[in-house]
Each structure stands twice: as C-alpha cells, then as structure tokens.
N, C-alpha and C positions, 0 to 999 in steps of 0.2 A: 416521565420526562421525555418529551418528544425528540429533543436533540440527541439524547443518548440512544433512543431506539433507531433513529435515522443513521447514526454513526455505526451502530451494530449491524444494521441492514447493509450499509455500504461495505463494511469489512467482510460480512458473511458472503455477500454476492461475489466480491473479488476473490475471496478464499475458495469458493466453489469453482469459479472460473479457472483458477490455477490447476485444478484437477481435471475439469471437463475439457478445457482447451489450453493445454500447457505450452504449445509451440510458440505463441507470441511472447510469453513470459520467458521461455528459454532463450529467446533471441536477445533479450536485454540484460541477461545476467552478465555482470562485468567479467571479462576474461581473467582478471587477476584473482578471482576466487578459485580455490582448489576444487577439484572434483568435477562432476558432471553438472551442466546447467540444469538438467531436469531435476536433479537432487535439490538444488537451490530453489527451483520453482515449487516443488512439493513442500519443502521446508517453509518457504514464505507463505504458501497457501495455508498450511497447517497453523502457522503463527497467526495469520489473519483470522482464521476460524476460532482459535483459542481467545484472541483478543476480543472478537465479536461477542463471544459468550460471556467474557468478563464484563464488558461494557453493558450487556443486556441485563445482567443480574444486579439488583440494587446493592447487595452486600459486597460485591467486587467491583462496582462501577468506578470508584476512585482509582483503584489500581489499574483497571482496564483502560480508563482514559489516559493515564500516564503511559501505559504500554502502547496505546494507539499512537500517541505523540511520538514515542520512541521508534515505533515501527515505521511511521511515515517519514521520519528523518533517516532511518536506516536504508530505506529503499531509494533514497535520492540518487545514489550513484547509478542505479539502473536507469533512472530517467535521464541522467546526463549521458550515459552510453547510448540510449535511444536517440537523443538529440544529435549526438556526434554521428552515429550511423546513418541517420536520416537527413543529414545536412544537404545532400544532393538529391533528395527525393522531390516529389511533386510539392507544390506550395501547400496543398491541403495536408499532406503528411508532415511536412516541416512544421506547420502551424500546430498540429496535434503534439508533436514531439517537443517543440519549444514551449507550448502552452502548459505542458505538464510540469515544467521546472518551477515557475512561480506558484503553481497550484499547491505545491507541497507546504508552503507557508500557512495558508488558511487551514489545511488539513491538520497540521501540527497544532495550530491554535485551537481547533475544534476539539481535539483530544484533550488538551489542557483545560479547556472550558468545561467539558463534561466532568473531568476529574475534580475541578474546583467546585462545581455545583452538586457533586454527589454527597 
C-alpha cells in the first residue's frame, strides 16, 4: 500500500530529525508542558519512529494509522505555539507557521485513511 509507505516515510523522517536537529523542535514545545523541551522533542521523535514502524508493518498498520492520526492531533499545540511566536516574523516564516495549522487536518485524515484501508 503506497499511501501507508509514504506515511511511514514521513513519520520516520520527522522522527529522525527530532534527534538529528532537535533545536527547532525544542523551540515549539508549549511552555505549559512540564520538564525540559528537549525531553519532549525526544519523546515526540521516538513516538514518530514507533508509529512509522507500526504503519509500515501490515500486521500493525491499522493501529499505526490510528496512532498517526492521534499523534498529528497531539502535536497541534506545538504548531499553534509556532504560529504565535512567529506572528511578527518575516512574511515567509509567518506563511510556514500559519500554513502548518490547517495542514494538520489532512495529516489526521491520512492516518485515519491508512487505518481504514488496512
């Protein structure tokens, strides 16, 4: 299933980036979360890698798709924080930050579609 492989690839790439380049992710961790932003960056990266593996394997694909949808919904507050923090940034940065907000909807739907088709 090509859609599941693409979703697994997206999640795996993002998960690896959380470990390889954590600083940008640290900056969008909501301040209301307890502990270090780096801890949340690593936890979310590990979650993305685990969900990618679940989506990639046919036996766990349904659960992986549901987990992907939940993960995409769970990171929405980080995207809101980014949009608020970048509201006075350059137009290009604002476009990136604001563009991420509605992008979460098709990502959640993608996860649900993969789960439904598994």
